[in-house]
Backbone bond lengths (Angstrom), bond angles and torsions (degrees), N, CA, C in turn:
res aa  C-N    CA-C-N  psi(-1)  N-CA   C-N-CA  omega(-1)  CA-C   N-CA-C  phi
1 X - - - 1.451 - - 1.526 109.26 -
2 X 1.303 116.78 130.87 1.457 121.75 179.77 1.522 109.85 -103.04
3 X 1.333 116.44 137.45 1.462 121.55 -179.42 1.520 108.99 -112.90
4 X 1.332 117.15 133.97 1.455 122.51 177.16 1.524 108.47 -83.67
5 X 1.333 117.32 98.93 1.464 122.27 -175.73 1.516 113.34 -69.96
6 X 1.339 119.02 -13.74 1.464 120.22 179.58 1.519 111.56 -63.98
7 X 1.326 116.97 -17.41 1.460 120.11 -179.70 1.528 112.78 -88.71
8 X 1.331 117.88 4.13 1.465 120.44 -179.24 1.524 110.86 -87.41
9 X 1.309 115.80 125.93 1.464 124.11 174.88 1.511 107.19 -136.11
10 X 1.319 117.76 143.29 1.463 120.21 176.80 1.504 112.27 152.82
11 X 1.337 115.41 -152.26 1.459 121.50 -175.13 1.512 110.28 -134.67
12 X 1.310 115.81 146.64 1.460 123.24 166.60 1.511 104.22 -115.16
13 X 1.304 116.39 99.84 1.457 120.44 -172.51 1.523 108.91 69.41
14 X 1.301 116.44 -161.44 1.464 120.75 178.99 1.518 112.04 -99.95
15 X 1.328 116.98 -0.85 1.460 119.58 -175.95 1.526 114.05 -113.28
16 X 1.324 117.48 5.98 1.462 120.24 178.41 1.521 109.12 -140.63
17 X 1.327 116.14 132.25 1.454 119.87 174.49 1.527 108.49 -112.23
18 X 1.320 114.96 154.70 1.458 121.29 177.63 1.527 107.00 -119.27
19 X 1.332 116.26 119.59 1.458 122.64 179.23 1.516 107.41 -130.48
20 X 1.325 116.72 125.41 1.465 122.18 -177.32 1.524 112.01 53.94
21 X 1.337 117.00 34.31 1.453 122.03 177.99 1.512 114.73 79.85
22 X 1.319 117.24 2.10 1.474 120.75 -179.86 1.522 109.92 -107.67
23 X 1.325 115.70 133.09 1.459 121.37 179.87 1.519 109.60 -85.19
24 X 1.327 115.16 131.29 1.462 121.55 175.68 1.520 107.17 -120.03
25 X 1.327 116.05 114.05 1.471 120.71 -177.36 1.525 110.04 -93.01
26 X 1.325 114.99 147.70 1.459 120.00 176.33 1.526 108.64 -121.25
27 X 1.310 115.99 174.16 1.458 121.07 178.89 1.523 112.23 -86.80
28 X 1.334 116.17 2.43 1.464 120.80 178.40 1.522 109.59 -63.26
29 X 1.325 115.55 151.75 1.452 122.03 175.84 1.533 108.59 -77.05
30 X 1.322 118.46 139.53 1.460 121.55 -179.21 1.523 110.95 -62.52
31 X 1.292 118.89 -55.29 1.469 124.54 171.59 1.523 116.69 65.65
32 X 1.323 120.87 8.98 1.461 120.05 174.53 1.523 108.24 -86.93
33 X 1.346 115.22 127.39 1.455 121.50 -178.58 1.527 109.36 -123.61
34 X 1.313 115.37 163.85 1.454 121.23 177.07 1.520 109.78 -55.38
35 X 1.311 116.74 137.83 1.470 126.36 179.76 1.522 114.16 74.19
36 X 1.330 118.64 5.70 1.467 119.78 173.73 1.527 108.91 -64.82
37 X 1.304 115.09 151.05 1.456 121.35 177.10 1.518 108.93 -107.84
38 X 1.332 115.74 126.27 1.456 122.83 178.60 1.524 108.24 -122.71
39 X 1.315 115.79 146.11 1.456 120.81 176.61 1.518 108.49 -123.51
40 X 1.334 116.51 125.94 1.452 122.59 174.41 1.520 107.64 -99.00
41 X 1.319 116.29 123.77 1.463 122.35 -179.33 1.524 107.47 -113.78
42 X 1.326 116.41 124.49 1.462 121.86 -179.29 1.525 107.86 -108.72
43 X 1.322 116.44 116.21 1.463 122.04 -179.08 1.529 108.73 -112.20
44 X 1.314 115.26 82.97 1.470 120.72 -176.41 1.521 112.21 -60.22
45 X 1.329 117.91 -42.11 1.464 121.33 -178.40 1.525 112.79 -63.02
46 X 1.339 116.56 -25.67 1.467 121.65 -179.85 1.527 112.45 -104.47
47 X 1.346 116.78 5.42 1.471 122.97 -176.05 1.530 110.61 47.37
48 X 1.320 116.09 55.13 1.457 121.25 -174.53 1.529 110.09 -146.63
49 X 1.339 115.44 147.32 1.457 121.82 170.04 1.521 107.76 -124.15
50 X 1.334 115.03 150.72 1.461 120.72 179.83 1.520 108.91 -133.39
51 X 1.314 115.91 148.20 1.458 122.08 176.04 1.521 107.33 -126.79
52 X 1.331 115.27 118.90 1.458 120.71 -179.69 1.523 109.07 -106.56
53 X 1.329 116.13 126.00 1.463 122.97 177.53 1.523 106.43 -106.32
54 X 1.327 116.15 108.01 1.459 120.87 -168.40 1.528 114.12 -68.56
55 X 1.325 118.60 -39.49 1.476 119.69 -176.96 1.521 111.61 -64.62
56 X 1.333 117.03 -42.28 1.469 120.11 -177.88 1.528 112.31 -93.06
57 X 1.339 115.59 -4.79 1.466 121.78 -179.68 1.532 112.71 59.03
58 X 1.326 115.95 35.19 1.472 121.17 177.00 1.517 109.78 -96.24
59 X 1.318 115.80 140.29 1.459 122.63 175.14 1.522 107.67 -124.08
60 X 1.322 116.45 114.65 1.463 122.50 -179.79 1.520 108.33 -103.20
61 X 1.325 117.03 138.83 1.457 121.32 -177.56 1.527 110.38 -128.87
62 X 1.320 115.43 142.44 1.461 121.79 175.63 1.517 109.42 -134.89
63 X 1.315 116.36 132.56 1.468 121.19 172.83 1.522 108.22 -88.76
64 X 1.315 115.91 139.83 1.460 122.26 -178.62 1.528 108.58 -104.70
65 X 1.318 116.43 129.58 1.458 121.53 175.81 1.521 107.59 -85.17
66 X 1.339 117.07 101.98 1.464 119.05 -174.53 1.530 113.62 -73.17
67 X 1.336 117.54 -7.14 1.469 118.39 172.21 1.527 109.93 -75.92
68 X 1.333 116.96 -25.80 1.465 121.95 177.81 1.529 110.67 -97.49
69 X 1.316 116.02 -36.39 1.464 122.12 -177.40 1.528 108.90 -124.82
70 X 1.344 117.29 76.39 1.467 119.96 -176.42 1.531 111.81 -73.25
71 X 1.324 114.30 166.89 1.464 120.28 174.31 1.520 108.94 -69.48
72 X 1.321 121.18 151.73 1.464 126.05 -2.26 1.526 110.45 -79.78
73 X 1.313 116.14 141.31 1.461 121.41 177.64 1.515 109.28 -77.71
74 X 1.325 115.31 148.73 1.457 121.73 175.83 1.522 107.29 -110.71
75 X 1.312 116.42 134.73 1.461 121.93 -177.20 1.534 108.61 -100.22
76 X 1.326 116.12 130.42 1.455 122.36 176.10 1.521 107.45 -123.62
77 X 1.332 116.52 131.85 1.468 121.28 179.05 1.516 107.86 -126.43
78 X 1.319 116.21 124.33 1.462 121.11 176.32 1.518 108.30 -95.02
79 X 1.326 115.94 126.22 1.457 121.73 177.41 1.527 107.88 -114.22
80 X 1.334 117.38 99.76 1.459 120.27 -170.11 1.523 115.81 -76.15
81 X 1.325 118.57 -19.80 1.455 120.72 -174.67 1.520 110.44 -115.35
82 X 1.310 117.30 136.53 1.452 122.09 177.93 1.529 108.91 -55.66
83 X 1.316 116.71 132.10 1.457 121.28 179.41 1.516 113.83 94.77
84 X 1.342 118.45 -9.73 1.459 120.63 175.42 1.524 108.48 -64.26
85 X 1.316 116.71 152.65 1.454 119.17 179.77 1.523 110.82 -148.42
86 X 1.322 114.70 163.97 1.464 122.86 178.73 1.523 107.23 -123.88
87 X 1.320 116.35 134.33 1.465 121.98 173.96 1.514 108.10 -113.58
88 X 1.318 116.27 128.90 1.459 120.28 174.04 1.516 106.30 -96.16
89 X 1.333 115.36 113.79 1.449 121.16 -173.62 1.521 111.36 -92.64
90 X 1.305 116.99 -39.11 1.457 119.69 -174.17 1.504 110.37 -149.61
């Protein structure tokens, strides 16, 4: 099975973003620790996703190019540590 990576958008930690399937690293500190609370906000009308890291009060935003990544969007979450979990609240 072949996957079209150009449709991947998001974050790997707080120091790497993924746009069109390409990772762009920054010099920012990752800063995600066990039991941190993160909120993923999907703004379809604005073609944008946001990641809020509550402990550090950081809000990361990414615009989605819907000509490359059209609706419906697929959500992928990487959980690097055994026992990590995701809660869908709303």
